[in-house]
Structure formats: C-alpha cells, structure tokens
C-alpha positions in Angstrom: 225.2 160.6 30.1 225.4 164.1 28.6 222.6 166.6 29.5 221.0 167.5 26.2 217.5 168.5 27.3 215.5 169.7 30.3 214.1 166.2 30.7 217.6 164.7 30.9 218.6 167.4 33.4 215.5 166.7 35.5 216.3 162.9 35.5 219.9 163.5 36.5 218.7 165.8 39.3 216.2 163.2 40.5 218.9 160.6 40.7 221.3 163.0 42.4 218.7 163.8 45.1 217.6 160.2 45.5 221.2 159.0 46.1 221.6 161.5 48.9 218.1 161.1 50.4 217.5 164.9 49.8 214.0 164.7 48.5 212.5 165.3 51.9 214.2 168.7 51.8 213.3 169.5 48.2 209.9 171.0 48.7 208.7 173.8 46.3 209.1 176.2 49.2 212.7 175.3 50.0 213.7 175.1 46.4 212.2 178.5 45.6 214.0 180.0 48.6 217.3 178.4 47.4 216.6 179.7 43.8 216.2 183.3 45.2 219.4 183.0 47.2 221.3 181.9 44.1 219.7 184.7 42.1 221.0 187.1 44.7 224.5 185.6 44.4 224.3 186.2 40.6 223.4 189.8 41.2 226.4 190.4 43.3 228.7 189.9 40.3 227.0 192.8 38.5 226.2 195.1 41.5 228.7 197.9 40.8 229.3 197.3 37.1 228.2 199.8 34.6 225.2 198.5 32.6 226.9 199.0 29.2 229.9 196.9 30.2 228.2 194.3 32.3 228.7 191.7 29.5 232.5 192.2 29.6 233.4 189.8 32.4 236.8 188.7 33.5 237.4 185.0 33.2 237.0 184.3 37.0 233.9 186.4 37.2 232.5 184.7 34.1 233.1 181.3 35.6 231.4 182.4 38.9 228.4 183.8 36.9 228.2 180.5 34.9 228.0 178.5 38.2 225.3 180.8 39.6 223.3 180.5 36.5 223.7 176.7 36.6 222.5 176.7 40.3 219.4 178.8 39.3 218.6 176.5 36.4 219.0 173.4 38.6 216.6 174.8 41.2 214.1 176.0 38.6 214.0 172.5 37.0 213.6 170.9 40.4 210.7 173.2 41.4 209.0 172.6 38.1 209.5 168.8 38.5 208.0 168.8 42.0 205.0 170.8 40.7 204.5 168.9 37.5 205.1 172.0 35.3 206.5 171.7 31.8 208.9 174.6 31.7 209.1 174.7 27.9 205.4 174.7 27.6 205.1 177.4 30.3 207.7 179.5 28.6 205.9 179.2 25.3 202.6 180.3 26.9 204.3 183.2 28.7 205.9 184.4 25.4 202.4 184.5 23.8 201.1 186.4 26.8 204.0 188.9 26.6 203.5 189.3 22.8 199.9 190.5 23.5 200.9 192.7 26.4 203.9 194.2 24.5 203.0 194.4 20.7 206.2 195.3 18.8 204.6 198.2 17.0 203.7 199.9 20.3 206.8 199.1 22.4 209.7 199.0 20.1 212.6 200.8 21.8 210.7 201.5 25.0 211.2 200.0 28.4 207.8 201.1 29.7 205.6 198.6 31.5 202.5 197.6 29.4 200.2 199.4 31.9 201.9 202.7 30.9 200.9 202.5 27.2 198.0 200.1 26.9 195.5 202.8 26.6 197.4 204.8 24.0 
C-alpha cells in the first residue's frame, strides 16, 4: 500500500512496530530522543558546507539526507500518534501563530526574532 498521507504513514508505522513488539519502547520520551539523534545526523551533512551552496548536494549525500529526513518524519509521526496530536492541524495552528508574530509588512527580508521588532 503506497503511503499517500500522514494517516497512511501512521498506520504503516503502527503495523511495523506491532509486528516487532516495539511499542513498549516507543514512548514519547524515547521517540523524541530518537528524533533529536536523527536531526543531529542530518546536521552532520551540512556542518562544513557554505550556506549558499548547501542545497547543492552530491548524489550520495542527497540520498543520506533523504534517509535522515525520512527517519525524522517517522519519529515525528510516531510521537504525534502516541500523544494523539493531529500534525496537520497543529501545523496549521502554528502557521497562524507565526503569521501574527511575524507580519509580512514588518519582517519582510529580516531574520530578526519577533521580540526584536514587536514594539517598533
């Protein structure tokens, strides 16, 4: 069955973990620690690359980055599943929060944190 949605991915991950009796290890704490470890592995691929060229990856590096991103997504989906969080709904709510914190007319072209300009 092809994975065409977060729900399908969640269901595949549930089956995968059930078949291996891994759910006893898949606590939010353990999954979040695994997610951070995978994020650190992702960072390693960009550690000494110039920012402007960080999107120009060699094929082997690109494949490794793809696999790290997949690991991160898998752990993220598993954590949200364990906690009953709808990731798409949470993302939509967070985008709304960010839109208020970072209004386009105030922050266009700036990398400042909202606390640096909110009183301007």
